[in-house]
N, CA, C and O of each residue as an XYZ file, in Angstrom:
756
protein
N     152.655    -55.318    184.680
C     151.704    -55.657    183.638
C     150.799    -54.441    183.398
O     150.259    -53.878    184.350
N     150.630    -54.031    182.129
C     149.787    -52.899    181.796
C     148.311    -53.271    181.929
O     147.955    -54.449    181.982
N     147.461    -52.246    181.980
C     146.027    -52.475    182.157
C     145.430    -53.375    181.072
O     144.676    -54.296    181.382
N     145.764    -53.114    179.798
C     145.213    -53.945    178.730
C     145.744    -55.365    178.835
O     145.030    -56.321    178.531
N     147.002    -55.510    179.266
C     147.563    -56.850    179.457
C     146.836    -57.586    180.582
O     146.550    -58.777    180.458
N     146.537    -56.892    181.667
C     145.816    -57.509    182.783
C     144.409    -57.918    182.347
O     143.946    -59.014    182.664
N     143.742    -57.034    181.624
C     142.390    -57.338    181.153
C     142.417    -58.584    180.260
O     141.590    -59.483    180.411
N     143.371    -58.628    179.334
C     143.473    -59.783    178.431
C     143.866    -61.040    179.194
O     143.406    -62.130    178.853
N     144.708    -60.916    180.222
C     145.073    -62.075    181.037
C     143.848    -62.624    181.759
O     143.686    -63.838    181.880
N     142.997    -61.737    182.232
C     141.762    -62.163    182.912
C     140.844    -62.878    181.924
O     140.297    -63.933    182.243
N     140.671    -62.316    180.737
C     139.820    -62.950    179.719
C     140.382    -64.312    179.326
O     139.637    -65.286    179.214
N     141.691    -64.382    179.118
C     142.323    -65.657    178.745
C     142.116    -66.698    179.844
O     141.781    -67.848    179.560
N     142.314    -66.297    181.080
C     142.129    -67.221    182.209
C     140.683    -67.669    182.307
O     140.413    -68.847    182.544
N     139.752    -66.746    182.128
C     138.330    -67.101    182.179
C     137.992    -68.094    181.078
O     137.304    -69.086    181.320
N     138.471    -67.830    179.873
C     138.196    -68.728    178.757
C     138.733    -70.133    179.032
O     138.029    -71.120    178.821
N     139.958    -70.221    179.495
C     140.573    -71.525    179.755
C     139.851    -72.279    180.869
O     139.510    -73.452    180.715
N     139.623    -71.604    181.979
C     139.001    -72.286    183.120
C     137.555    -72.673    182.842
O     137.111    -73.750    183.238
N     136.817    -71.797    182.161
C     135.433    -72.136    181.833
C     135.399    -73.278    180.828
O     134.543    -74.157    180.928
N     136.312    -73.283    179.862
C     136.380    -74.401    178.911
C     136.673    -75.715    179.641
O     136.146    -76.767    179.279
N     137.525    -75.640    180.678
C     137.897    -76.838    181.432
C     136.834    -77.263    182.442
O     136.552    -78.453    182.583
N     136.236    -76.281    183.156
C     135.398    -76.592    184.321
C     133.943    -76.151    184.222
O     133.148    -76.453    185.112
N     133.584    -75.448    183.166
C     132.229    -74.928    183.050
C     132.074    -73.603    183.782
O     132.959    -73.175    184.522
N     130.929    -72.966    183.559
C     130.675    -71.653    184.157
C     130.600    -71.729    185.674
O     131.207    -70.923    186.379
N     129.849    -72.710    186.169
C     129.631    -72.795    187.609
C     130.846    -73.343    188.355
O     131.007    -73.095    189.550
N     131.695    -74.082    187.656
C     132.881    -74.646    188.286
C     134.087    -73.727    188.230
O     135.203    -74.139    188.547
N     133.864    -72.484    187.828
C     134.961    -71.540    187.690
C     134.719    -70.318    188.573
O     134.006    -69.397    188.175
N     135.299    -70.304    189.752
C     135.125    -69.130    190.620
C     136.023    -67.972    190.171
O     137.047    -68.173    189.518
N     135.622    -66.788    190.531
C     136.409    -65.602    190.194
C     137.805    -65.679    190.812
O     138.774    -65.204    190.221
N     137.906    -66.276    191.998
C     139.215    -66.409    192.634
C     140.138    -67.282    191.786
O     141.335    -67.009    191.696
N     139.601    -68.314    191.172
C     140.404    -69.172    190.299
C     140.853    -68.438    189.050
O     141.975    -68.621    188.579
N     139.971    -67.607    188.519
C     140.327    -66.808    187.343
C     141.448    -65.838    187.703
O     142.411    -65.683    186.951
N     141.317    -65.190    188.848
C     142.347    -64.244    189.286
C     143.689    -64.951    189.448
O     144.721    -64.447    189.005
N     143.669    -66.107    190.079
C     144.910    -66.861    190.300
C     145.551    -67.234    188.967
O     146.753    -67.045    188.779
N     144.746    -67.766    188.036
C     145.282    -68.163    186.722
C     145.824    -66.945    185.970
O     146.837    -67.044    185.277
N     145.156    -65.804    186.106
C     145.568    -64.593    185.392
C     146.755    -63.910    186.054
O     147.395    -63.048    185.452
N     147.053    -64.295    187.299
C     148.158    -63.674    188.011
C     147.845    -62.268    188.497
O     148.717    -61.401    188.553
N     146.573    -62.064    188.848
C     146.151    -60.756    189.367
C     145.412    -60.961    190.682
O     144.996    -62.072    191.009
N     145.254    -59.872    191.432
C     144.462    -59.925    192.659
C     142.985    -60.052    192.279
O     142.559    -59.537    191.245
N     142.209    -60.737    193.116
C     140.789    -60.960    192.821
C     140.054    -59.649    192.579
O     139.199    -59.571    191.697
N     140.381    -58.618    193.355
C     139.723    -57.330    193.185
C     140.037    -56.661    191.863
O     139.268    -55.824    191.389
N     141.152    -57.019    191.267
C     141.544    -56.435    189.981
C     140.531    -56.768    188.893
O     140.266    -55.946    188.015
N     139.968    -57.962    188.947
C     138.985    -58.359    187.933
C     137.826    -57.369    187.899
O     137.329    -57.012    186.831
N     137.402    -56.930    189.090
C     136.247    -56.036    189.167
C     136.576    -54.622    188.702
O     135.676    -53.802    188.518
N     137.845    -54.337    188.514
C     138.235    -53.064    187.914
C     137.870    -53.058    186.422
O     137.575    -52.007    185.854
N     137.893    -54.238    185.798
C     137.628    -54.362    184.368
C     136.213    -54.873    184.060
O     135.639    -54.536    183.024
N     135.662    -55.678    184.957
C     134.363    -56.301    184.723
C     133.512    -56.171    185.979
O     133.973    -56.492    187.074
N     132.295    -55.712    185.834
C     131.467    -55.455    187.016
C     131.003    -56.743    187.694
O     130.653    -56.730    188.874
N     130.999    -57.863    186.950
C     130.532    -59.129    187.522
C     131.106    -60.289    186.712
O     131.724    -60.093    185.666
N     130.892    -61.478    187.210
C     131.306    -62.669    186.478
C     130.532    -62.762    185.169
O     131.092    -63.143    184.141
N     129.247    -62.415    185.203
C     128.445    -62.419    183.978
C     129.036    -61.477    182.932
O     129.116    -61.826    181.754
N     129.445    -60.293    183.356
C     130.037    -59.325    182.429
C     131.353    -59.864    181.856
O     131.652    -59.651    180.681
N     132.128    -60.553    182.676
C     133.375    -61.159    182.212
C     133.085    -62.248    181.178
O     133.762    -62.332    180.153
N     132.095    -63.065    181.445
C     131.730    -64.139    180.503
C     131.269    -63.544    179.179
O     131.680    -64.006    178.115
N     130.426    -62.531    179.235
C     129.935    -61.874    178.015
C     131.092    -61.246    177.241
O     131.147    -61.362    176.016
N     132.011    -60.584    177.932
C     133.154    -59.942    177.277
C     134.081    -60.983    176.650
O     134.628    -60.767    175.568
N     134.251    -62.101    177.331
C     135.094    -63.176    176.800
C     134.489    -63.718    175.518
O     135.188    -63.904    174.522
N     133.182    -63.973    175.544
C     132.513    -64.465    174.341
C     132.613    -63.450    173.201
O     132.911    -63.821    172.066
N     132.367    -62.172    173.499
C     132.415    -61.144    172.459
C     133.789    -61.106    171.790
O     133.888    -60.982    170.570
N     134.848    -61.214    172.597
C     136.196    -61.213    172.036
C     136.429    -62.448    171.165
O     136.965    -62.337    170.063
N     136.032    -63.612    171.651
C     136.239    -64.843    170.883
C     135.424    -64.840    169.595
O     135.898    -65.300    168.557
N     134.202    -64.323    169.659
C     133.371    -64.244    168.459
C     134.016    -63.313    167.440
O     134.037    -63.619    166.247
N     134.541    -62.182    167.899
C     135.195    -61.248    166.981
C     136.450    -61.886    166.369
O     136.704    -61.714    165.176
N     137.230    -62.613    167.161
C     138.412    -63.291    166.626
C     138.013    -64.336    165.583
O     138.679    -64.483    164.558
N     136.929    -65.057    165.848
C     136.448    -66.060    164.900
C     135.996    -65.390    163.607
O     136.305    -65.870    162.516
N     135.275    -64.298    163.725
C     134.827    -63.580    162.526
C     136.002    -63.004    161.741
O     135.972    -62.974    160.511
N     137.035    -62.548    162.448
C     138.237    -62.055    161.765
C     138.874    -63.173    160.940
O     139.300    -62.948    159.807
N     138.938    -64.373    161.509
C     139.549    -65.475    160.754
C     138.678    -65.861    159.562
O     139.196    -66.217    158.504
N     137.366    -65.793    159.728
C     136.456    -66.102    158.616
C     136.606    -65.062    157.509
O     136.547    -65.408    156.329
N     136.796    -63.813    157.867
C     136.910    -62.736    156.868
C     138.206    -62.829    156.060
O     138.291    -62.269    154.967
N     139.210    -63.527    156.584
C     140.463    -63.667    155.840
C     140.201    -64.503    154.593
O     139.829    -65.672    154.684
N     140.396    -63.903    153.454
C     140.193    -64.602    152.196
C     138.734    -64.684    151.760
O     138.432    -65.297    150.735
N     137.830    -64.079    152.518
C     136.408    -64.097    152.168
C     136.173    -63.114    151.031
O     136.545    -61.945    151.130
N     135.567    -63.575    149.970
C     135.363    -62.742    148.795
C     133.864    -62.557    148.561
O     133.150    -63.501    148.223
N     133.408    -61.323    148.748
C     131.983    -60.999    148.552
C     131.519    -61.295    147.130
O     130.332    -61.525    146.902
N     132.442    -61.292    146.178
C     132.081    -61.512    144.779
C     131.951    -62.987    144.420
O     131.492    -63.321    143.328
N     132.348    -63.869    145.326
C     132.232    -65.304    145.062
C     130.769    -65.725    145.118
O     129.912    -64.993    145.612
N     130.509    -66.902    144.609
C     129.140    -67.420    144.668
C     128.751    -67.691    146.118
O     129.611    -67.792    146.994
N     127.465    -67.805    146.359
C     126.977    -68.111    147.704
C     127.599    -69.410    148.198
O     128.047    -69.495    149.342
N     127.626    -70.423    147.335
C     128.193    -71.708    147.740
C     129.666    -71.565    148.097
O     130.098    -72.098    149.119
N     130.445    -70.865    147.287
C     131.869    -70.691    147.579
C     132.073    -69.946    148.894
O     132.978    -70.277    149.659
N     131.234    -68.936    149.163
C     131.353    -68.191    150.425
C     130.992    -69.082    151.609
O     131.641    -69.022    152.654
N     129.952    -69.913    151.448
C     129.597    -70.834    152.525
C     130.737    -71.816    152.784
O     131.101    -72.055    153.935
N     131.299    -72.384    151.719
C     132.395    -73.341    151.883
C     133.587    -72.690    152.575
O     134.246    -73.314    153.406
N     133.859    -71.442    152.233
C     134.952    -70.715    152.898
C     134.664    -70.568    154.388
O     135.526    -70.848    155.221
N     133.458    -70.131    154.721
C     133.082    -69.956    156.125
C     133.220    -71.271    156.875
O     133.788    -71.306    157.966
N     132.712    -72.343    156.306
C     132.786    -73.650    156.959
C     134.218    -74.099    157.198
O     134.556    -74.560    158.288
N     135.059    -73.966    156.179
C     136.467    -74.364    156.325
C     137.165    -73.541    157.401
O     137.898    -74.086    158.225
N     136.941    -72.246    157.393
C     137.596    -71.371    158.368
C     137.088    -71.636    159.783
O     137.859    -71.591    160.741
N     135.809    -71.908    159.912
C     135.238    -72.232    161.218
C     135.893    -73.486    161.780
O     136.346    -73.495    162.924
N     135.943    -74.537    160.979
C     136.542    -75.795    161.435
C     138.024    -75.594    161.749
O     138.507    -76.044    162.788
N     138.737    -74.927    160.861
C     140.173    -74.697    161.088
C     140.414    -73.940    162.384
O     141.298    -74.296    163.162
N     139.627    -72.896    162.616
C     139.793    -72.104    163.839
C     139.523    -72.945    165.075
O     140.264    -72.872    166.055
N     138.475    -73.732    165.030
C     138.102    -74.518    166.207
C     139.099    -75.618    166.524
O     139.351    -75.905    167.694
N     139.674    -76.240    165.494
C     140.610    -77.326    165.805
C     141.992    -76.790    166.178
O     142.747    -77.460    166.883
N     142.326    -75.588    165.710
C     143.606    -74.986    166.085
C     143.542    -74.427    167.502
O     144.537    -74.452    168.227
N     142.373    -73.924    167.898
C     142.187    -73.323    169.220
C     141.069    -74.042    169.967
O     139.972    -73.499    170.095
N     141.324    -75.251    170.462
C     140.257    -76.050    171.073
C     139.637    -75.414    172.319
O     138.451    -75.618    172.578
N     140.404    -74.654    173.089
C     139.830    -73.998    174.275
C     138.772    -72.984    173.856
O     137.720    -72.880    174.487
N     139.053    -72.244    172.798
C     138.079    -71.276    172.297
C     136.817    -71.999    171.841
O     135.700    -71.562    172.119
N     137.009    -73.101    171.144
C     135.881    -73.896    170.668
C     135.017    -74.368    171.830
O     133.791    -74.264    171.783
N     135.652    -74.882    172.860
C     134.910    -75.404    174.013
C     134.173    -74.289    174.739
O     133.034    -74.479    175.164
N     134.809    -73.121    174.889
C     134.137    -72.001    175.539
C     132.921    -71.564    174.723
O     131.832    -71.398    175.273
N     133.099    -71.380    173.420
C     131.999    -70.927    172.560
C     130.855    -71.932    172.579
O     129.687    -71.546    172.640
N     131.182    -73.211    172.527
C     130.138    -74.237    172.568
C     129.373    -74.170    173.889
O     128.144    -74.243    173.896
N     130.082    -74.035    174.997
C     129.402    -73.918    176.293
C     128.545    -72.662    176.348
O     127.424    -72.692    176.854
N     129.068    -71.570    175.832
C     128.317    -70.316    175.843
C     127.011    -70.474    175.074
O     125.948    -70.092    175.563
N     127.091    -71.034    173.876
C     125.897    -71.187    173.034
C     124.885    -72.152    173.631
O     123.688    -72.040    173.366
N     125.351    -73.089    174.427
C     124.448    -74.074    175.026
C     124.067    -73.721    176.459
O     123.693    -74.595    177.241
N     124.160    -72.450    176.797
C     123.847    -72.002    178.151
C     122.893    -70.810    178.075
O     122.671    -70.250    177.002
N     122.341    -70.434    179.206
C     121.500    -69.230    179.223
C     122.226    -67.978    178.726
O     121.591    -67.052    178.222
N     123.539    -67.949    178.867
C     124.292    -66.797    178.375
C     124.129    -66.617    176.867
O     124.075    -65.491    176.374
N     124.052    -67.714    176.149
C     123.986    -67.643    174.694
C     122.611    -67.427    174.123
O     122.477    -67.178    172.924
N     121.576    -67.515    174.948
C     120.207    -67.411    174.449
C     119.954    -66.067    173.769
O     119.429    -66.036    172.656
N     120.311    -64.977    174.404
C     120.043    -63.651    173.836
C     120.779    -63.466    172.510
O     120.220    -62.942    171.546
N     122.023    -63.899    172.474
C     122.816    -63.780    171.250
C     122.192    -64.600    170.122
O     122.043    -64.115    169.000
N     121.836    -65.822    170.423
C     121.215    -66.686    169.411
C     119.865    -66.137    168.977
O     119.537    -66.159    167.791
N     119.083    -65.646    169.929
C     117.763    -65.107    169.605
C     117.897    -63.937    168.628
O     117.163    -63.867    167.643
N     118.827    -63.022    168.893
C     119.031    -61.884    167.995
C     119.392    -62.356    166.588
O     118.864    -61.853    165.597
N     120.287    -63.317    166.519
C     120.736    -63.817    165.222
C     119.620    -64.586    164.515
O     119.387    -64.386    163.323
N     118.945    -65.450    165.232
C     117.946    -66.318    164.616
C     116.663    -65.581    164.225
O     115.971    -65.988    163.292
N     116.353    -64.514    164.929
C     115.159    -63.748    164.607
C     115.466    -62.580    163.673
O     114.609    -61.737    163.411
N     116.702    -62.544    163.177
C     117.065    -61.536    162.202
C     117.295    -60.149    162.770
O     117.352    -59.179    162.014
N     117.429    -60.032    164.087
C     117.653    -58.724    164.695
C     119.125    -58.335    164.664
O     119.471    -57.168    164.850
N     119.970    -59.296    164.435
C     121.405    -59.032    164.360
C     121.843    -59.391    162.945
O     121.897    -60.566    162.582
N     122.150    -58.388    162.164
C     122.553    -58.621    160.789
C     124.037    -58.953    160.774
O     124.875    -58.086    161.023
N     124.353    -60.175    160.490
C     125.755    -60.568    160.453
C     126.066    -61.264    159.137
O     125.174    -61.565    158.344
N     127.322    -61.506    158.930
C     127.822    -62.083    157.689
C     127.108    -63.389    157.328
O     126.680    -63.570    156.189
N     126.984    -64.283    158.287
C     126.444    -65.611    158.005
C     124.934    -65.567    157.803
O     124.420    -66.169    156.860
N     124.223    -64.867    158.667
C     122.774    -64.753    158.502
C     122.436    -64.103    157.170
O     121.501    -64.526    156.490
N     123.191    -63.076    156.795
C     122.969    -62.399    155.513
C     123.226    -63.344    154.344
O     122.494    -63.331    153.355
N     124.260    -64.154    154.462
C     124.562    -65.126    153.403
C     123.420    -66.119    153.248
O     123.012    -66.429    152.129
N     122.900    -66.621    154.371
C     121.799    -67.571    154.289
C     120.542    -66.931    153.711
O     119.811    -67.573    152.957
N     120.286    -65.676    154.057
C     119.122    -64.976    153.504
C     119.278    -64.805    151.994
O     118.325    -65.002    151.242
N     120.473    -64.441    151.558
C     120.748    -64.328    150.125
C     120.539    -65.675    149.424
O     119.929    -65.734    148.357
N     121.042    -66.743    150.023
C     120.897    -68.078    149.443
C     119.429    -68.492    149.368
O     118.996    -69.097    148.388
N     118.675    -68.165    150.403
C     117.250    -68.513    150.426
C     116.501    -67.736    149.342
O     115.660    -68.304    148.645
N     116.798    -66.452    149.196
C     116.130    -65.627    148.183
C     116.431    -66.115    146.769
O     115.595    -65.995    145.874
N     117.621    -66.662    146.572
C     117.998    -67.179    145.249
C     117.521    -68.609    145.027
O     117.718    -69.169    143.948
N     116.901    -69.198    146.033
C     116.412    -70.568    145.913
C     117.513    -71.612    145.961
O     117.331    -72.738    145.497
N     118.666    -71.235    146.526
C     119.806    -72.147    146.570
C     119.763    -73.083    147.772
O     120.411    -74.130    147.771
N     119.003    -72.711    148.792
C     118.871    -73.556    149.985
C     117.395    -73.736    150.309
O     116.533    -73.009    149.813
N     117.133    -74.711    151.143
C     115.770    -75.008    151.561
C     115.149    -73.785    152.229
O     115.837    -72.998    152.877
N     113.850    -73.643    152.061
C     113.124    -72.557    152.709
C     112.703    -73.031    154.094
O     111.561    -73.434    154.317
N     113.656    -72.972    155.014
C     113.450    -73.410    156.393
C     113.751    -72.251    157.326
O     114.443    -71.308    156.944
N     113.237    -72.316    158.547
C     113.587    -71.257    159.514
C     115.094    -71.196    159.735
O     115.793    -72.207    159.668
N     115.572    -69.993    159.996
C     117.008    -69.771    160.164
C     117.648    -70.688    161.211
O     118.760    -71.164    160.981
N     116.998    -70.958    162.351
C     117.633    -71.887    163.306
C     117.865    -73.285    162.718
O     118.857    -73.938    163.043
N     116.955    -73.742    161.855
C     117.130    -75.056    161.228
C     118.285    -75.005    160.239
O     119.081    -75.940    160.155
N     118.373    -73.921    159.499
C     119.465    -73.777    158.537
C     120.812    -73.758    159.256
O     121.756    -74.421    158.826
N     120.903    -72.999    160.349
C     122.141    -72.977    161.132
C     122.477    -74.373    161.650
O     123.637    -74.785    161.618
N     121.476    -75.094    162.122
C     121.717    -76.436    162.663
C     122.225    -77.386    161.578
O     123.169    -78.144    161.803
N     121.601    -77.344    160.412
C     122.043    -78.207    159.313
C     123.436    -77.831    158.813
O     124.238    -78.693    158.453
N     123.703    -76.532    158.799
C     124.979    -76.063    158.263
C     126.131    -76.260    159.226
O     127.206    -76.714    158.834
N     125.906    -75.915    160.504
C     127.032    -75.853    161.430
C     127.015    -76.906    162.525
O     128.050    -77.177    163.133
N     125.872    -77.499    162.785
C     125.813    -78.545    163.805
C     126.817    -79.659    163.546
O     127.604    -80.001    164.429
N     126.798    -80.231    162.340
C     127.776    -81.298    162.056
C     129.223    -80.824    162.144
O     130.097    -81.573    162.579
N     129.478    -79.584    161.733
C     130.849    -79.077    161.778
C     131.344    -78.950    163.211
O     132.489    -79.283    163.514
N     130.475    -78.467    164.089
C     130.865    -78.352    165.497
C     131.114    -79.723    166.111
O     132.025    -79.891    166.922
N     130.308    -80.695    165.725
C     130.492    -82.052    166.264
C     131.789    -82.681    165.778
O     132.480    -83.345    166.551
N     132.133    -82.481    164.503
C     133.391    -83.079    164.040
C     134.589    -82.371    164.665
O     135.623    -82.997    164.900
N     134.460    -81.085    164.931
C     135.547    -80.376    165.625
C     135.735    -80.956    167.020
O     136.859    -81.205    167.456
N     134.631    -81.166    167.707
C     134.706    -81.737    169.056
C     135.306    -83.137    168.997
O     136.146    -83.482    169.829
N     134.889    -83.946    168.031
C     135.435    -85.305    167.914
C     136.922    -85.290    167.565
O     137.678    -86.152    168.013
N     137.339    -84.314    166.768
C     138.764    -84.159    166.460
C     139.537    -83.793    167.735
O     140.590    -84.365    168.016
N     139.002    -82.838    168.498
C     139.656    -82.405    169.732
C     139.774    -83.568    170.712
O     140.772    -83.688    171.423
N     138.753    -84.425    170.749
C     138.768    -85.577    171.658
C     139.554    -86.761    171.101
O     139.669    -87.794    171.761
N     140.095    -86.621    169.891
C     140.909    -87.676    169.314
C     140.123    -88.817    168.687
O     140.683    -89.886    168.448
N     138.843    -88.615    168.414
C     138.028    -89.679    167.813
C     138.195    -89.751    166.305
O     138.029    -90.814    165.707
N     138.524    -88.619    165.688
C     138.833    -88.568    164.260
C     139.993    -87.605    164.072
O     140.312    -86.813    164.959
N     140.606    -87.684    162.928
C     141.656    -86.740    162.585
C     141.206    -85.980    161.353
O     141.039    -86.553    160.276
N     141.015    -84.687    161.528
C     140.588    -83.857    160.414
C     141.799    -83.379    159.625
O     142.715    -82.769    160.175
N     141.786    -83.664    158.342
C     142.777    -83.104    157.438
C     142.013    -82.240    156.437
O     140.784    -82.179    156.480
N     142.722    -81.585    155.554
C     142.079    -80.656    154.620
C     141.009    -81.340    153.770
O     139.940    -80.773    153.540
N     141.294    -82.554    153.304
C     140.342    -83.253    152.451
C     139.065    -83.607    153.210
O     137.964    -83.414    152.694
N     139.202    -84.116    154.419
C     138.019    -84.474    155.206
C     137.219    -83.228    155.597
O     135.989    -83.257    155.614
N     137.909    -82.153    155.904
C     137.210    -80.897    156.210
C     136.420    -80.452    154.987
O     135.245    -80.103    155.093
N     137.064    -80.465    153.833
C     136.400    -80.034    152.599
C     135.170    -80.890    152.303
O     134.111    -80.356    151.974
N     135.298    -82.205    152.416
C     134.170    -83.097    152.143
C     133.027    -82.873    153.131
O     131.857    -82.917    152.749
N     133.359    -82.636    154.386
C     132.339    -82.443    155.410
C     131.610    -81.119    155.205
O     130.386    -81.055    155.323
N     132.357    -80.069    154.902
C     131.725    -78.766    154.655
C     130.829    -78.852    153.421
O     129.734    -78.290    153.415
N     131.276    -79.541    152.387
C     130.447    -79.730    151.193
C     129.186    -80.525    151.524
O     128.114    -80.225    150.998
N     129.298    -81.526    152.380
C     128.126    -82.309    152.789
C     127.120    -81.423    153.530
O     125.910    -81.584    153.369
N     127.618    -80.496    154.333
C     126.723    -79.570    155.020
C     126.011    -78.669    154.023
O     124.815    -78.413    154.163
N     126.735    -78.184    153.015
C     126.101    -77.390    151.975
C     125.037    -78.201    151.262
O     123.940    -77.704    151.008
N     125.357    -79.459    150.933
C     124.398    -80.314    150.251
C     123.147    -80.553    151.089
O     122.055    -80.711    150.543
N     123.297    -80.582    152.399
C     122.136    -80.763    153.283
C     121.202    -79.554    153.208
O     120.011    -79.677    153.494
N     121.718    -78.413    152.834
C     120.904    -77.188    152.739
C     120.194    -77.052    151.402
O     119.191    -76.346    151.300
N     120.707    -77.722    150.374
C     120.162    -77.546    149.027
C     118.736    -78.098    148.950
O     118.414    -79.103    149.584
N     117.884    -77.423    148.161
C     116.486    -77.875    148.018
C     116.382    -79.224    147.328
O     115.279    -79.736    147.136
């Protein structure tokens, strides 16, 4: 196995085990076993479990953003861009439930605080925060703090993804579209 393959195997194993067992229920030895590498090999790529968790999240976030960027048109209206982001977010999460569970755990843990703080306080300029700022400046959405806007926009979407993964509902294209539109409507003044 090549070095990049080993590194990716470790990240994949960490993502799966943390999604299944949580951060504290996932020892490095378990990650090594799942990845098919020696425990010491992990430390060749990551200085600590915290560094591995951060690297795993960074990779998953980048993969999610890549899927959102597919078909994203800067020239579309703010509403059309939001609807695209919402649809792609839901599609990605229901197709890759382990990634969804890891990201949700990350955001709801001390690990996610710094990332959320940067985004919510405007220190991290990203596609979604910029879109919401543009929408707010145009008067298309409520003039609320960014954390409230994120909660109204994406909180329901994350919950329906989780309910789909748990088999409580079945998301099809029409239901996804209606739900994403409802989230947009919740933002409108």
